[in-house]
N, C-alpha and C positions, 0 to 999 in steps of 0.2 A: 792071808786075810787082812793083813794090815794095809795093803794097797787098796783093796776093795773098800775098806772102812774110810780111808782118806778120800777116795773118790766120791763116796756118798756124802761125806762132810763137805767137800768142795762143791758138789752139786746143790746141796741144801743152802750153802752160803751164797752161791750165785743166784739161786731162786729167790732167796730173801732179798738180795741186792736188787734184783729186777723188780720184785713186787714193791719194795719200799721206794725205788726210783719212780715207778709208775704212780704210786700214791702221791709222792711229792710233786710230780708233774701235774697231776689232777688238782692238787691244792693250789699250786702257783697259778695254774690256768684259771681256776675259779676266781682267785684274787685279781687276776688281770682282766677277766670279763667284768667283774664288779667295778674295777677301776674305769674301764671303758664306758660302762653304763653311767657311772657318776660323772665322768667328764662330758658325756653327751648331754646329760641334764644341766650341767654347769654351763655349757655353751649355749643351750637353749635359753636358760635363765638370763645369761649375759646379753643375749640378743634381744630378749623381751625388755630388759632394763634399758638397753640402749635406745630402743624404739620409744619407750615411755619417756625417758629423759629428753629425747629429741622433740617429742610432741609437747611436753610440758615446758621445756626451757625456751622454745622459740617465742611464745607470747610473753614470757617473763623478760626475755632479753629485749624484745621490742618495747615493752613498757619501761624498762630501765633506760633504754636509749632515749625515749621521749622525755623521761624525767631528767636525764643529764642535759638534754638540750634546753629544757626549761630552766634548770639551775644555771646553765651557762648564760642564758639570756638575762636572768635576774642579776647575775654577777656583772655582766656588761652594762646593764642599765644602772646598777649601783655605782659602777666606776664612772660612768658619764655624769651621774648625779653628783658624785663627790667632786668631779672636775668642775662642774658648774658652781657648786657650793664654794669651792676654793676660789674661783674667779670672783664670785660675789663678795666673799670675805676680803679678798685683796682690794677690790674696788671700795669697799667700806673703809678699810684702813687708809687707802690713798686719799679718799675724800675727808676722812677725819684728820689726817695729817695736814692736808691743805687748809681745812677749817681751823685747826688749832694754830697753824702757822699764821693765818690771817688774824685770828683773835690775838695771838701773842704780839704780832707786829702792830696791830691796832692799839693794844694796851701799851706797848712801848712808845708809840707815837703820842698817845694821850698822856702818858707819864712825862715824856720829854716836853710836851707842850705845857703841861702844868708846871713842871720844874722851871721851864724857861719863863713862864708867866710870873712865878713866885720870885725868881731871881731878878727879874726886871724891876719889881716893885721895891726892892730894897735899895 
């Protein structure tokens, strides 16, 4: 009887192992199906987001491009204006230098003439 009892226990153990393995396979399979469904939804949402960003970003990028061109033109015009202003200031300084040189030389000639005149009277 001892052999029959161990046979029954072995059969019960194998039956329990088969049933628990089946249950575990069903549970893991359910989680895998849930994962696949969630991944499918994620891919669909990512595709919709990509399409939305593509349609929304194109006009924004065009406007940004136009704005950058305008800013670039303003900077170039400012650079040209600064160059013109620099030339103008240089011309003013040159003319002022020439004028002050003429005034100084005239003053010196006048002073020397007056000095010479006063020196001759003595």
